[in-house]
Every structure is written in structure tokens, then in C-alpha cells.
N, CA, C, O and the ligand as a Tripos MOL2 file, in Angstrom:
@<TRIPOS>MOLECULE
protein
  237   235    60     0     0
PROTEIN
NO_CHARGES

@<TRIPOS>ATOM
      1 N           7.2220   78.9430   66.7290 N.3       1 MET1
      2 CA          8.0450   78.1440   65.8160 C.3       1 MET1
      3 C           7.1870   77.6300   64.6430 C.2       1 MET1
      4 O           6.0880   77.1100   64.8400 O.2       1 MET1
      5 N           7.6950   77.7840   63.4740 N.am      2 THR2
      6 CA          6.9160   77.3380   62.3130 C.3       2 THR2
      7 C           7.4360   75.9990   61.7880 C.2       2 THR2
      8 O           8.6390   75.7460   61.7310 O.2       2 THR2
      9 N           6.5180   75.1940   61.4240 N.am      3 ASP3
     10 CA          6.8510   73.8930   60.8600 C.3       3 ASP3
     11 C           7.0630   74.0580   59.3580 C.2       3 ASP3
     12 O           6.1000   74.2090   58.6050 O.2       3 ASP3
     13 N           8.2880   74.0320   58.9340 N.am      4 GLN4
     14 CA          8.5450   74.2890   57.5140 C.3       4 GLN4
     15 C           8.4500   73.0170   56.6870 C.2       4 GLN4
     16 O           9.1190   72.0160   56.9440 O.2       4 GLN4
     17 N           7.5980   73.1040   55.6940 N.am      5 HIS5
     18 CA          7.4050   71.9610   54.8150 C.3       5 HIS5
     19 C           7.4350   72.4510   53.3800 C.2       5 HIS5
     20 O           6.7610   73.4230   53.0370 O.2       5 HIS5
     21 N           8.1900   71.8060   52.5670 N.am      6 CYS6
     22 CA          8.2720   72.2400   51.1760 C.3       6 CYS6
     23 C           7.1810   71.5650   50.3470 C.2       6 CYS6
     24 O           7.2150   70.3490   50.1590 O.2       6 CYS6
     25 N           6.2280   72.3250   49.8590 N.am      7 PRO7
     26 CA          5.0810   71.7110   49.1700 C.3       7 PRO7
     27 C           5.4110   71.1770   47.7790 C.2       7 PRO7
     28 O           4.7270   70.2830   47.2810 O.2       7 PRO7
     29 N           6.4460   71.7140   47.1540 N.am      8 GLY8
     30 CA          6.7560   71.2780   45.7900 C.3       8 GLY8
     31 C           7.6190   70.0440   45.7310 C.2       8 GLY8
     32 O           7.9470   69.5640   44.6460 O.2       8 GLY8
     33 N           7.9850   69.5320   46.8640 N.am      9 PHE9
     34 CA          8.9790   68.4680   46.9090 C.3       9 PHE9
     35 C           8.5170   67.1790   46.2470 C.2       9 PHE9
     36 O           9.2940   66.5330   45.5430 O.2       9 PHE9
     37 N           7.2720   66.7990   46.4610 N.am     10 GLU10
     38 CA          6.8120   65.5110   45.9590 C.3      10 GLU10
     39 C           6.5840   65.4610   44.4520 C.2      10 GLU10
     40 O           6.5410   64.3790   43.8660 O.2      10 GLU10
     41 N           6.4400   66.6200   43.8240 N.am     11 SER11
     42 CA          6.2650   66.6320   42.3710 C.3      11 SER11
     43 C           7.5900   66.4030   41.6630 C.2      11 SER11
     44 O           7.6510   66.3560   40.4340 O.2      11 SER11
     45 N           8.6210   66.2650   42.4300 N.am     12 ASN12
     46 CA          9.9550   66.0890   41.8870 C.3      12 ASN12
     47 C          10.2600   64.6430   41.4990 C.2      12 ASN12
     48 O          11.3920   64.3210   41.1370 O.2      12 ASN12
     49 N           9.2650   63.7850   41.5720 N.am     13 LYS13
     50 CA          9.4550   62.3610   41.3240 C.3      13 LYS13
     51 C           9.1500   61.9900   39.8840 C.2      13 LYS13
     52 O           7.9870   61.8080   39.5250 O.2      13 LYS13
     53 N          10.1690   61.8760   39.0640 N.am     14 GLN14
     54 CA          9.9120   61.4070   37.7100 C.3      14 GLN14
     55 C          10.5270   60.0400   37.5260 C.2      14 GLN14
     56 O          10.0110   59.2080   36.7790 O.2      14 GLN14
     57 N          11.6220   59.8140   38.2050 N.am     15 LEU15
     58 CA         12.3280   58.5620   38.0210 C.3      15 LEU15
     59 C          12.0750   57.6170   39.1820 C.2      15 LEU15
     60 O          12.0800   58.0000   40.3520 O.2      15 LEU15
     61 N          11.8590   56.4030   38.8170 N.am     16 LYS16
     62 CA         11.6550   55.3670   39.8080 C.3      16 LYS16
     63 C          12.9870   55.0180   40.4740 C.2      16 LYS16
     64 O          14.0290   54.9640   39.8210 O.2      16 LYS16
     65 N          12.9330   54.7900   41.7420 N.am     17 GLU17
     66 CA         14.1470   54.3470   42.4210 C.3      17 GLU17
     67 C          14.1360   52.8350   42.5500 C.2      17 GLU17
     68 O          13.1050   52.2260   42.8310 O.2      17 GLU17
     69 N          15.2810   52.2530   42.3420 N.am     18 VAL18
     70 CA         15.3950   50.8130   42.4910 C.3      18 VAL18
     71 C          16.5160   50.5010   43.4600 C.2      18 VAL18
     72 O          17.4650   51.2710   43.6160 O.2      18 VAL18
     73 N          16.3880   49.3680   44.1010 N.am     19 LYS19
     74 CA         17.4060   48.9750   45.0690 C.3      19 LYS19
     75 C          18.2200   47.8300   44.4930 C.2      19 LYS19
     76 O          17.6780   46.8710   43.9420 O.2      19 LYS19
     77 N          19.5240   47.9500   44.6310 N.am     20 VAL20
     78 CA         20.4060   46.8830   44.1880 C.3      20 VAL20
     79 C          21.3450   46.5190   45.3420 C.2      20 VAL20
     80 O          21.5330   47.2910   46.2820 O.2      20 VAL20
     81 N          21.9130   45.3500   45.2430 N.am     21 VAL21
     82 CA         22.8640   44.9150   46.2600 C.3      21 VAL21
     83 C          24.2140   44.6730   45.5950 C.2      21 VAL21
     84 O          24.3070   43.9560   44.5990 O.2      21 VAL21
     85 N          25.2230   45.2580   46.1390 N.am     22 CYS22
     86 CA         26.5640   45.0710   45.6120 C.3      22 CYS22
     87 C          26.9670   43.6060   45.7350 C.2      22 CYS22
     88 O          26.8820   43.0340   46.8220 O.2      22 CYS22
     89 N          27.4090   42.9850   44.6280 N.am     23 PRO23
     90 CA         27.7820   41.5700   44.6820 C.3      23 PRO23
     91 C          29.0620   41.3360   45.4780 C.2      23 PRO23
     92 O          29.3330   40.2130   45.9040 O.2      23 PRO23
     93 N          29.8300   42.3650   45.6750 N.am     24 ALA24
     94 CA         31.0980   42.1960   46.3870 C.3      24 ALA24
     95 C          30.9520   42.3570   47.8960 C.2      24 ALA24
     96 O          31.4480   41.5300   48.6600 O.2      24 ALA24
     97 N          30.2630   43.4340   48.3310 N.am     25 CYS25
     98 CA         30.2040   43.6950   49.7740 C.3      25 CYS25
     99 C          28.7850   43.6450   50.3240 C.2      25 CYS25
    100 O          28.5710   43.8750   51.5140 O.2      25 CYS25
    101 N          27.8060   43.3450   49.4550 N.am     26 LYS26
    102 CA         26.4010   43.2070   49.8550 C.3      26 LYS26
    103 C          25.7620   44.4950   50.3870 C.2      26 LYS26
    104 O          24.7680   44.4500   51.1110 O.2      26 LYS26
    105 N          26.3270   45.6070   50.0310 N.am     27 ALA27
    106 CA         25.7490   46.8750   50.4550 C.3      27 ALA27
    107 C          24.4640   47.1560   49.6890 C.2      27 ALA27
    108 O          24.3750   46.8890   48.4900 O.2      27 ALA27
    109 N          23.4750   47.6930   50.3820 N.am     28 ASP28
    110 CA         22.2550   48.1380   49.7210 C.3      28 ASP28
    111 C          22.5080   49.4940   49.0850 C.2      28 ASP28
    112 O          22.9880   50.4240   49.7330 O.2      28 ASP28
    113 N          22.1800   49.5880   47.8240 N.am     29 ILE29
    114 CA         22.3930   50.8480   47.1210 C.3      29 ILE29
    115 C          21.1030   51.2220   46.4090 C.2      29 ILE29
    116 O          20.5070   50.3900   45.7240 O.2      29 ILE29
    117 N          20.6690   52.4660   46.5640 N.am     30 GLU30
    118 CA         19.4850   52.9260   45.8430 C.3      30 GLU30
    119 C          19.9200   53.7630   44.6610 C.2      30 GLU30
    120 O          20.6890   54.7160   44.7860 O.2      30 GLU30
    121 N          19.4000   53.3730   43.5030 N.am     31 ILE31
    122 CA         19.7370   54.0950   42.2860 C.3      31 ILE31
    123 C          18.4580   54.4460   41.5530 C.2      31 ILE31
    124 O          17.3910   53.9150   41.8640 O.2      31 ILE31
    125 N          18.5610   55.3380   40.5820 N.am     32 PHE32
    126 CA         17.4250   55.6420   39.7430 C.3      32 PHE32
    127 C          17.3460   54.6320   38.6100 C.2      32 PHE32
    128 O          18.3580   54.0700   38.1930 O.2      32 PHE32
    129 N          16.1410   54.4080   38.1190 N.am     33 ALA33
    130 CA         15.9080   53.3660   37.1170 C.3      33 ALA33
    131 C          16.7900   53.5370   35.8810 C.2      33 ALA33
    132 O          17.1810   52.5420   35.2710 O.2      33 ALA33
    133 N          17.1060   54.7550   35.5030 N.am     34 ASP34
    134 CA         17.9110   54.9260   34.2900 C.3      34 ASP34
    135 C          19.3640   54.4970   34.5130 C.2      34 ASP34
    136 O          20.1120   54.2800   33.5590 O.2      34 ASP34
    137 N          19.7440   54.3800   35.7650 N.am     35 GLU35
    138 CA         21.1080   53.9440   36.0510 C.3      35 GLU35
    139 C          21.2880   52.4410   35.9030 C.2      35 GLU35
    140 O          22.4120   51.9390   35.9270 O.2      35 GLU35
    141 N          20.1790   51.7230   35.7490 N.am     36 LEU36
    142 CA         20.2580   50.2820   35.4880 C.3      36 LEU36
    143 C          20.9250   49.9990   34.1550 C.2      36 LEU36
    144 O          21.4550   48.9110   33.9300 O.2      36 LEU36
    145 N          20.8930   50.9820   33.2790 N.am     37 GLU37
    146 CA         21.4600   50.8070   31.9440 C.3      37 GLU37
    147 C          22.9740   50.9510   31.9420 C.2      37 GLU37
    148 O          23.6380   50.6040   30.9650 O.2      37 GLU37
    149 N          23.5130   51.4630   33.0360 N.am     38 LYS38
    150 CA         24.9490   51.7250   33.0650 C.3      38 LYS38
    151 C          25.6390   50.7730   34.0320 C.2      38 LYS38
    152 O          25.0020   50.0310   34.7790 O.2      38 LYS38
    153 N          26.9450   50.8240   33.9900 N.am     39 THR39
    154 CA         27.7110   50.1020   35.0050 C.3      39 THR39
    155 C          27.7270   50.9440   36.2740 C.2      39 THR39
    156 O          27.9970   52.1450   36.2440 O.2      39 THR39
    157 N          27.4360   50.2940   37.3700 N.am     40 LEU40
    158 CA         27.3870   51.0040   38.6390 C.3      40 LEU40
    159 C          28.6570   50.7260   39.4410 C.2      40 LEU40
    160 O          29.2040   49.6230   39.4210 O.2      40 LEU40
    161 N          29.1000   51.7500   40.1360 N.am     41 LYS41
    162 CA         30.2590   51.5620   41.0010 C.3      41 LYS41
    163 C          29.7970   51.6570   42.4400 C.2      41 LYS41
    164 O          29.1890   52.6490   42.8440 O.2      41 LYS41
    165 N          30.0810   50.6430   43.1950 N.am     42 CYS42
    166 CA         29.6640   50.6180   44.5870 C.3      42 CYS42
    167 C          30.3340   51.7410   45.3680 C.2      42 CYS42
    168 O          31.5580   51.8730   45.3440 O.2      42 CYS42
    169 N          29.5330   52.5530   46.0620 N.am     43 PRO43
    170 CA         30.1180   53.6540   46.8320 C.3      43 PRO43
    171 C          30.8980   53.1720   48.0480 C.2      43 PRO43
    172 O          31.6960   53.9190   48.6140 O.2      43 PRO43
    173 N          30.6730   51.9400   48.4470 N.am     44 LYS44
    174 CA         31.3670   51.4420   49.6430 C.3      44 LYS44
    175 C          32.6920   50.7760   49.3340 C.2      44 LYS44
    176 O          33.7130   51.0970   49.9430 O.2      44 LYS44
    177 N          32.6770   49.8430   48.3840 N.am     45 CYS45
    178 CA         33.9070   49.0870   48.1460 C.3      45 CYS45
    179 C          34.5550   49.4150   46.8080 C.2      45 CYS45
    180 O          35.6750   48.9820   46.5360 O.2      45 CYS45
    181 N          33.8510   50.1840   45.9660 N.am     46 GLY46
    182 CA         34.4500   50.6050   44.7070 C.3      46 GLY46
    183 C          34.3610   49.5850   43.5910 C.2      46 GLY46
    184 O          34.9190   49.7910   42.5130 O.2      46 GLY46
    185 N          33.6620   48.4810   43.8410 N.am     47 GLN47
    186 CA         33.4990   47.4450   42.8280 C.3      47 GLN47
    187 C          32.5300   47.9120   41.7430 C.2      47 GLN47
    188 O          31.4750   48.4680   42.0500 O.2      47 GLN47
    189 N          32.8810   47.6920   40.4900 N.am     48 SER48
    190 CA         31.9670   47.9870   39.4030 C.3      48 SER48
    191 C          31.1650   46.7460   39.0620 C.2      48 SER48
    192 O          31.7070   45.6420   39.0030 O.2      48 SER48
    193 N          29.8660   46.9300   38.8380 N.am     49 PHE49
    194 CA         29.0260   45.7870   38.4880 C.3      49 PHE49
    195 C          27.8260   46.2450   37.6850 C.2      49 PHE49
    196 O          27.5220   47.4350   37.6020 O.2      49 PHE49
    197 N          27.1470   45.2630   37.0930 N.am     50 ASP50
    198 CA         25.9560   45.5590   36.3070 C.3      50 ASP50
    199 C          24.7370   45.5270   37.2390 C.2      50 ASP50
    200 O          24.3550   44.4530   37.7040 O.2      50 ASP50
    201 N          24.1310   46.6610   37.5160 N.am     51 PRO51
    202 CA         23.0490   46.7030   38.5040 C.3      51 PRO51
    203 C          21.8270   45.8770   38.1140 C.2      51 PRO51
    204 O          21.0510   45.4580   38.9740 O.2      51 PRO51
    205 N          21.6600   45.6440   36.8070 N.am     52 LYS52
    206 CA         20.5020   44.8460   36.3580 C.3      52 LYS52
    207 C          20.5290   43.4340   36.9250 C.2      52 LYS52
    208 O          19.4850   42.8330   37.1770 O.2      52 LYS52
    209 N          21.7270   42.9180   37.1210 N.am     53 THR53
    210 CA         21.8510   41.5440   37.6100 C.3      53 THR53
    211 C          21.8060   41.4740   39.1340 C.2      53 THR53
    212 O          21.8020   40.3860   39.7100 O.2      53 THR53
    213 N          21.7740   42.6280   39.7790 N.am     54 CYS54
    214 CA         21.8530   42.6580   41.2400 C.3      54 CYS54
    215 C          20.6440   43.3460   41.8630 C.2      54 CYS54
    216 O          20.6650   43.7500   43.0250 O.2      54 CYS54
    217 N          19.6010   43.4660   41.0650 N.am     55 GLN55
    218 CA         18.4150   44.1660   41.5390 C.3      55 GLN55
    219 C          17.6980   43.4120   42.6470 C.2      55 GLN55
    220 O          17.5680   42.1890   42.6010 O.2      55 GLN55
    221 N          17.2420   44.1490   43.6300 N.am     56 VAL56
    222 CA         16.4380   43.5660   44.6880 C.3      56 VAL56
    223 C          14.9720   43.7710   44.3300 C.2      56 VAL56
    224 O          14.5350   44.9080   44.1510 O.2      56 VAL56
    225 N          14.2070   42.6900   44.2230 N.am     57 PRO57
    226 CA         12.7870   42.8480   43.8990 C.3      57 PRO57
    227 C          12.0590   43.6180   44.9990 C.2      57 PRO57
    228 O          12.2270   43.3310   46.1840 O.2      57 PRO57
    229 N          11.2550   44.5920   44.5990 N.am     58 SER58
    230 CA         10.5410   45.3740   45.5950 C.3      58 SER58
    231 C           9.3070   44.6250   46.0500 C.2      58 SER58
    232 O           8.7070   43.8610   45.2950 O.2      58 SER58
    233 N           8.9430   44.8570   47.2960 N.am     59 LYS59
    234 CA          7.8220   44.1460   47.9030 C.3      59 LYS59
    235 C           6.4950   44.4800   47.2240 C.2      59 LYS59
    236 O           5.4520   43.9600   47.6200 O.2      59 LYS59
    237 ZN         30.3730   47.0260   47.3990 Zn       60 ZN60
@<TRIPOS>BOND
     1     1     2 1
     2     2     3 1
     3     3     4 2
     4     3     5 am
     5     5     6 1
     6     6     7 1
     7     7     8 2
     8     7     9 am
     9     9    10 1
    10    10    11 1
    11    11    12 2
    12    11    13 am
    13    13    14 1
    14    14    15 1
    15    15    16 2
    16    15    17 am
    17    17    18 1
    18    18    19 1
    19    19    20 2
    20    19    21 am
    21    21    22 1
    22    22    23 1
    23    23    24 2
    24    23    25 am
    25    25    26 1
    26    26    27 1
    27    27    28 2
    28    27    29 am
    29    29    30 1
    30    30    31 1
    31    31    32 2
    32    31    33 am
    33    33    34 1
    34    34    35 1
    35    35    36 2
    36    35    37 am
    37    37    38 1
    38    38    39 1
    39    39    40 2
    40    39    41 am
    41    41    42 1
    42    42    43 1
    43    43    44 2
    44    43    45 am
    45    45    46 1
    46    46    47 1
    47    47    48 2
    48    47    49 am
    49    49    50 1
    50    50    51 1
    51    51    52 2
    52    51    53 am
    53    53    54 1
    54    54    55 1
    55    55    56 2
    56    55    57 am
    57    57    58 1
    58    58    59 1
    59    59    60 2
    60    59    61 am
    61    61    62 1
    62    62    63 1
    63    63    64 2
    64    63    65 am
    65    65    66 1
    66    66    67 1
    67    67    68 2
    68    67    69 am
    69    69    70 1
    70    70    71 1
    71    71    72 2
    72    71    73 am
    73    73    74 1
    74    74    75 1
    75    75    76 2
    76    75    77 am
    77    77    78 1
    78    78    79 1
    79    79    80 2
    80    79    81 am
    81    81    82 1
    82    82    83 1
    83    83    84 2
    84    83    85 am
    85    85    86 1
    86    86    87 1
    87    87    88 2
    88    87    89 am
    89    89    90 1
    90    90    91 1
    91    91    92 2
    92    91    93 am
    93    93    94 1
    94    94    95 1
    95    95    96 2
    96    95    97 am
    97    97    98 1
    98    98    99 1
    99    99   100 2
   100    99   101 am
   101   101   102 1
   102   102   103 1
   103   103   104 2
   104   103   105 am
   105   105   106 1
   106   106   107 1
   107   107   108 2
   108   107   109 am
   109   109   110 1
   110   110   111 1
   111   111   112 2
   112   111   113 am
   113   113   114 1
   114   114   115 1
   115   115   116 2
   116   115   117 am
   117   117   118 1
   118   118   119 1
   119   119   120 2
   120   119   121 am
   121   121   122 1
   122   122   123 1
   123   123   124 2
   124   123   125 am
   125   125   126 1
   126   126   127 1
   127   127   128 2
   128   127   129 am
   129   129   130 1
   130   130   131 1
   131   131   132 2
   132   131   133 am
   133   133   134 1
   134   134   135 1
   135   135   136 2
   136   135   137 am
   137   137   138 1
   138   138   139 1
   139   139   140 2
   140   139   141 am
   141   141   142 1
   142   142   143 1
   143   143   144 2
   144   143   145 am
   145   145   146 1
   146   146   147 1
   147   147   148 2
   148   147   149 am
   149   149   150 1
   150   150   151 1
   151   151   152 2
   152   151   153 am
   153   153   154 1
   154   154   155 1
   155   155   156 2
   156   155   157 am
   157   157   158 1
   158   158   159 1
   159   159   160 2
   160   159   161 am
   161   161   162 1
   162   162   163 1
   163   163   164 2
   164   163   165 am
   165   165   166 1
   166   166   167 1
   167   167   168 2
   168   167   169 am
   169   169   170 1
   170   170   171 1
   171   171   172 2
   172   171   173 am
   173   173   174 1
   174   174   175 1
   175   175   176 2
   176   175   177 am
   177   177   178 1
   178   178   179 1
   179   179   180 2
   180   179   181 am
   181   181   182 1
   182   182   183 1
   183   183   184 2
   184   183   185 am
   185   185   186 1
   186   186   187 1
   187   187   188 2
   188   187   189 am
   189   189   190 1
   190   190   191 1
   191   191   192 2
   192   191   193 am
   193   193   194 1
   194   194   195 1
   195   195   196 2
   196   195   197 am
   197   197   198 1
   198   198   199 1
   199   199   200 2
   200   199   201 am
   201   201   202 1
   202   202   203 1
   203   203   204 2
   204   203   205 am
   205   205   206 1
   206   206   207 1
   207   207   208 2
   208   207   209 am
   209   209   210 1
   210   210   211 1
   211   211   212 2
   212   211   213 am
   213   213   214 1
   214   214   215 1
   215   215   216 2
   216   215   217 am
   217   217   218 1
   218   218   219 1
   219   219   220 2
   220   219   221 am
   221   221   222 1
   222   222   223 1
   223   223   224 2
   224   223   225 am
   225   225   226 1
   226   226   227 1
   227   227   228 2
   228   227   229 am
   229   229   230 1
   230   230   231 1
   231   231   232 2
   232   231   233 am
   233   233   234 1
   234   234   235 1
   235   235   236 2
@<TRIPOS>SUBSTRUCTURE
     1 MET1         2 RESIDUE 1 A MET
     2 THR2         6 RESIDUE 1 A THR
     3 ASP3        10 RESIDUE 1 A ASP
     4 GLN4        14 RESIDUE 1 A GLN
     5 HIS5        18 RESIDUE 1 A HIS
     6 CYS6        22 RESIDUE 1 A CYS
     7 PRO7        26 RESIDUE 1 A PRO
     8 GLY8        30 RESIDUE 1 A GLY
     9 PHE9        34 RESIDUE 1 A PHE
    10 GLU10       38 RESIDUE 1 A GLU
    11 SER11       42 RESIDUE 1 A SER
    12 ASN12       46 RESIDUE 1 A ASN
    13 LYS13       50 RESIDUE 1 A LYS
    14 GLN14       54 RESIDUE 1 A GLN
    15 LEU15       58 RESIDUE 1 A LEU
    16 LYS16       62 RESIDUE 1 A LYS
    17 GLU17       66 RESIDUE 1 A GLU
    18 VAL18       70 RESIDUE 1 A VAL
    19 LYS19       74 RESIDUE 1 A LYS
    20 VAL20       78 RESIDUE 1 A VAL
    21 VAL21       82 RESIDUE 1 A VAL
    22 CYS22       86 RESIDUE 1 A CYS
    23 PRO23       90 RESIDUE 1 A PRO
    24 ALA24       94 RESIDUE 1 A ALA
    25 CYS25       98 RESIDUE 1 A CYS
    26 LYS26      102 RESIDUE 1 A LYS
    27 ALA27      106 RESIDUE 1 A ALA
    28 ASP28      110 RESIDUE 1 A ASP
    29 ILE29      114 RESIDUE 1 A ILE
    30 GLU30      118 RESIDUE 1 A GLU
    31 ILE31      122 RESIDUE 1 A ILE
    32 PHE32      126 RESIDUE 1 A PHE
    33 ALA33      130 RESIDUE 1 A ALA
    34 ASP34      134 RESIDUE 1 A ASP
    35 GLU35      138 RESIDUE 1 A GLU
    36 LEU36      142 RESIDUE 1 A LEU
    37 GLU37      146 RESIDUE 1 A GLU
    38 LYS38      150 RESIDUE 1 A LYS
    39 THR39      154 RESIDUE 1 A THR
    40 LEU40      158 RESIDUE 1 A LEU
    41 LYS41      162 RESIDUE 1 A LYS
    42 CYS42      166 RESIDUE 1 A CYS
    43 PRO43      170 RESIDUE 1 A PRO
    44 LYS44      174 RESIDUE 1 A LYS
    45 CYS45      178 RESIDUE 1 A CYS
    46 GLY46      182 RESIDUE 1 A GLY
    47 GLN47      186 RESIDUE 1 A GLN
    48 SER48      190 RESIDUE 1 A SER
    49 PHE49      194 RESIDUE 1 A PHE
    50 ASP50      198 RESIDUE 1 A ASP
    51 PRO51      202 RESIDUE 1 A PRO
    52 LYS52      206 RESIDUE 1 A LYS
    53 THR53      210 RESIDUE 1 A THR
    54 CYS54      214 RESIDUE 1 A CYS
    55 GLN55      218 RESIDUE 1 A GLN
    56 VAL56      222 RESIDUE 1 A VAL
    57 PRO57      226 RESIDUE 1 A PRO
    58 SER58      230 RESIDUE 1 A SER
    59 LYS59      234 RESIDUE 1 A LYS
    60 ZN60       237 GROUP 0 **** ****
């Protein structure tokens, strides 16, 4: 059995990921940094909100 590992996978990181919390249902949502500029729609409850105001500071 061969252990398949994709070597090119990690070079695929150009955009920073940020975590935001939906103000309506408190769901954790991971988005790319460029999406902070747009209105985000929560995949769980469908609420639209400004992700910049709901950002979770990273440790
Ligand atoms: Zn939500």
C-alpha cells in the first residue's frame, strides 16, 4: 500500500484565512482575507453580515 501525498499542495497558499463568527447564530466560519471586503452570508443561518466586524482574533 502506498501512502499518497500531494507534494504541490502547500504551495497553494496565497491567501490568508481568517475566522469570523456569525453574529446571528455564532457559527465559526473560515473565509479568505479578500472576503473581508465583501458582505458575507452565513452558510448556516443565511444571515448577511460584514465579516470585518465579526473577526475572531487569531492566537
Ligand atoms: Zn449564522
